C-alpha positions in Angstrom: -4.7 43.0 58.9 -6.7 40.7 56.7 -7.4 42.5 53.4 -9.9 39.9 52.2 -7.3 37.3 51.7 -7.5 33.5 52.0 -4.7 31.0 51.9 -4.9 27.2 51.9 -2.6 24.4 51.2 -3.5 20.7 50.5 -1.9 17.4 49.7 -3.9 15.0 47.5 -2.3 11.7 48.1 -4.4 9.9 45.5 -3.2 12.3 42.7 0.2 12.8 44.3 -0.3 16.6 44.1 0.5 19.5 46.5 -1.9 22.4 46.0 -1.7 26.0 47.2 -4.4 28.6 46.7 -3.7 32.3 47.5 -6.9 34.3 47.1 -7.7 38.0 47.4 -10.9 40.0 47.2 -8.8 42.7 45.5 -6.4 41.6 42.9 -4.2 44.7 43.5 -2.9 42.9 46.6 0.7 41.7 46.0 -0.3 38.1 46.5 -1.8 37.8 43.0 1.0 37.8 40.4 0.8 39.0 36.8 -0.3 36.2 34.4 2.9 36.5 32.4 4.9 35.4 35.4 3.1 32.1 35.9 4.6 28.7 35.1 2.9 25.7 33.5 1.7 24.5 36.9 0.1 27.7 38.0 -3.0 29.6 37.1 -5.1 32.6 38.0 -8.8 32.0 38.4 -11.7 34.4 39.3 -14.6 33.2 41.4 -17.9 34.7 42.5 -19.4 32.8 45.4 -22.4 34.2 47.1 -21.6 37.7 45.8 -18.0 37.6 47.0 -15.7 38.0 44.0 -12.1 36.8 44.5 -9.0 36.4 42.4 -7.1 33.1 43.2 -3.6 32.2 42.4 -3.3 28.4 42.3 0.0 26.4 42.3 0.4 22.7 41.9 3.5 20.5 42.5 3.8 16.8 41.9 4.8 14.7 44.8 7.5 12.0 44.7 6.9 8.5 46.0 9.2 9.4 49.0 7.0 12.4 49.8 3.9 10.3 49.6 5.5 7.8 52.1 6.6 10.7 54.4 3.1 12.2 54.4 1.6 8.8 55.2 4.0 8.3 58.1 3.2 11.8 59.5 -0.5 11.3 59.1 -0.4 7.9 60.8 1.8 9.4 63.6 -0.9 12.1 64.1 -3.8 9.5 64.2 -1.8 7.3 66.6 -0.9 10.1 69.0 -2.8 10.5 72.3 -5.2 13.4 72.4 -4.1 15.7 75.2 -6.3 17.5 77.6 -4.8 21.0 76.7 -7.1 22.7 74.2 -5.5 24.8 71.4 -6.1 28.5 71.5 -8.9 29.7 69.2 -8.5 33.1 67.6 -11.1 35.6 68.7 -11.1 37.6 65.5 -12.0 37.0 61.9 -8.7 35.2 61.1 -9.1 31.5 61.5 -6.6 28.7 61.0 -7.8 25.1 60.6 -6.3 21.8 59.7 -8.2 18.8 58.4 -7.2 15.3 57.5 -9.6 13.6 55.0 -10.0 10.0 54.3 -12.6 8.7 51.8 -13.9 12.2 51.5 -14.7 12.5 55.2 -12.9 14.5 57.8 -11.2 12.5 60.5 -11.6 13.4 64.1 -8.5 15.2 65.3 -8.9 15.8 69.0 -6.9 18.7 70.4 -3.8 18.5 72.4 -0.2 19.7 72.7 1.3 16.5 71.1 -1.1 16.6 68.2 -0.6 20.3 67.5 3.2 19.6 67.1 2.5 16.9 64.5 0.0 19.1 62.7 2.7 21.8 62.5 5.1 19.2 60.9 2.4 18.2 58.4 1.7 21.9 57.6 5.4 22.6 56.9 5.6 19.4 54.9 2.7 20.4 52.6 3.9 24.1 52.2 7.6 23.4 51.5 7.4 22.0 47.9 5.1 24.9 46.9 7.0 27.9 48.4 9.8 28.1 45.7 7.2 28.0 42.9 5.1 30.7 44.5 8.1 33.0 45.2 9.3 32.7 41.6 6.2 34.7 40.4 7.0 37.8 42.5 
């Protein structure tokens, strides 16, 4: 059940930063830690966009030069892969999962396909991995 939660992960290659945002429309949800448990690279922020108030738990982690190179290789592998003819399944409810690769502030065209979905899964794991330990330390 989605209790008004949002989760997104990102990698900013220019700034060499991994970013995770765990948001909740109700800060009683266990995903928002107490402020005293946060480390120097974490913060709680409260937003009000279009009348929807949300508490967000933001975590940052610096990337090493090796991680920057690994990400670049995976992204290039994704862009070089053939787009398959098998479309990915799209959820029919309110929960939606998307993956975007941006270059110069614009989203690159990532055609669907089985080969590409595997590489996207690798990229998702790559981006989440450095952030997981930091996030779990706050609970």
